C-alpha positions in Angstrom: -5.1 -16.9 -19.6 -5.4 -14.4 -22.2 -4.7 -11.7 -20.1 -1.6 -13.3 -19.1 -0.7 -13.8 -22.6 -1.2 -10.4 -23.8 0.1 -9.2 -20.5 3.4 -11.2 -20.8 4.4 -9.5 -24.6 3.7 -6.2 -23.2 6.2 -7.0 -20.5 8.7 -7.7 -22.9 8.1 -11.5 -23.4 10.8 -14.3 -22.2 12.7 -11.0 -20.5 11.8 -11.7 -17.4 10.7 -15.5 -17.2 12.3 -16.3 -14.1 10.7 -13.8 -12.6 7.8 -15.0 -13.7 8.7 -18.7 -12.6 9.0 -17.3 -9.3 6.4 -15.6 -8.4 3.5 -18.5 -10.2 5.2 -20.8 -8.5 5.2 -18.8 -4.9 1.3 -17.9 -5.9 0.5 -21.5 -6.7 2.2 -22.8 -3.7 0.4 -20.4 -1.3 -2.9 -21.6 -3.3 -2.3 -25.1 -2.5 -2.0 -24.5 0.9 -5.1 -22.9 1.5 -6.7 -25.3 -1.1 -5.8 -28.0 1.4 -6.7 -26.0 5.1 -10.5 -25.2 3.7 -10.5 -28.6 2.0 -10.9 -28.0 -1.4 -13.5 -26.1 -4.1 -13.9 -25.1 -7.5 -12.2 -21.8 -6.2 -9.0 -23.0 -6.1 -8.8 -24.8 -9.5 -9.9 -21.5 -10.9 -7.5 -19.5 -9.1 -4.5 -21.9 -10.3 -4.6 -21.0 -13.7 -5.8 -17.2 -12.6 -2.2 -17.2 -11.1 -0.8 -16.5 -14.6 -2.3 -13.5 -14.7 -1.5 -12.6 -11.1 2.3 -13.2 -11.8 2.0 -11.2 -15.2 0.3 -8.1 -13.4 2.9 -8.3 -10.6 5.6 -8.1 -13.3 4.0 -5.4 -14.5 4.1 -3.4 -11.3 7.6 -4.0 -10.5 9.0 -2.9 -13.9 6.4 0.1 -14.5 7.4 1.6 -10.8 8.2 4.9 -11.0 9.2 5.3 -7.2 11.5 2.3 -7.0 8.5 0.9 -4.3 9.9 -3.0 -4.5 13.3 -2.0 -4.7 14.5 -2.1 -1.1 17.9 -2.3 -0.2 17.3 -3.3 3.7 17.2 -6.5 4.6 14.4 -8.3 4.9 14.9 -11.3 6.9 13.1 -10.3 9.9 9.8 -9.6 8.2 9.7 -12.7 5.9 10.4 -14.5 9.0 7.4 -12.8 10.5 5.2 -13.5 7.3 6.1 -17.6 7.3 5.6 -17.9 10.6 2.3 -16.2 10.4 1.5 -19.1 8.2 2.9 -21.7 9.4 0.4 -20.2 12.7 -2.6 -20.6 10.3 -1.6 -24.0 9.0 -1.6 -25.1 12.8 -4.6 -23.4 13.7 -6.5 -24.7 10.6 -5.2 -28.2 11.1 -5.9 -28.6 14.6 -9.3 -27.0 14.9 -10.4 -29.5 11.2 -12.6 -32.4 13.7 -13.3 -34.2 10.4 -9.8 -36.0 9.9 -8.1 -38.1 12.6 -4.9 -37.1 14.7 -2.8 -39.0 12.5 -3.7 -37.4 9.0 -3.6 -33.7 11.3 0.1 -34.7 11.5 0.5 -35.4 8.1 -1.1 -32.6 6.2 0.6 -30.4 9.0 4.2 -31.5 8.3 2.9 -31.7 4.2 2.3 -28.1 4.6 4.4 -26.8 6.7 6.9 -28.3 4.4 5.4 -25.7 2.1 5.6 -23.0 4.1 9.3 -23.0 4.0 9.7 -23.3 0.5 8.2 -20.4 -0.2 10.3 -18.2 2.3 13.3 -19.8 -0.2 11.5 -18.4 -3.0 11.6 -15.1 -1.2 14.8 -13.5 -2.1 13.7 -9.9 -1.9 11.2 -7.1 -0.7 9.2 -7.5 -4.1 8.4 -11.3 -3.8 7.9 -10.7 -0.2 5.4 -7.9 -0.7 3.7 -9.6 -3.9 3.1 -12.9 -1.5 1.4 -11.3 1.2 -0.7 -9.1 -0.8 -2.0 -12.4 -3.1 -2.5 -14.1 0.6 -4.4 -11.4 2.0 -6.2 -10.3 -0.9 -7.3 -13.6 -2.4 -7.6 -15.8 0.9 
């Protein structure tokens, strides 16, 4: 939390508040999905707080990018659809092979997590968010 606090000051305070809120929400939704798929654990609780720092670091990367790596002008709809599809496939695969819950609970959990995956899709409005969501998911889970 201290890391996030000091990096937020360096990033200009509340200047990037909307971007910060989107990143925190995006990362926490990914964390929640992985938590539900893995059956919980302290890692996910620790990540909930650490996400503040990861979001600030993402803002820092976006603002110090000299090559405009995160500022793509092309349409990301297909890439976003592939990423959300991959996330939904992971949800389906993990839940279908979880033999510790009933079929009724599997259906409920699948419906809940697919809805969250769709919400993640709504948050990904540009290449920056797509790339950061993929990087966060694949490097931490």
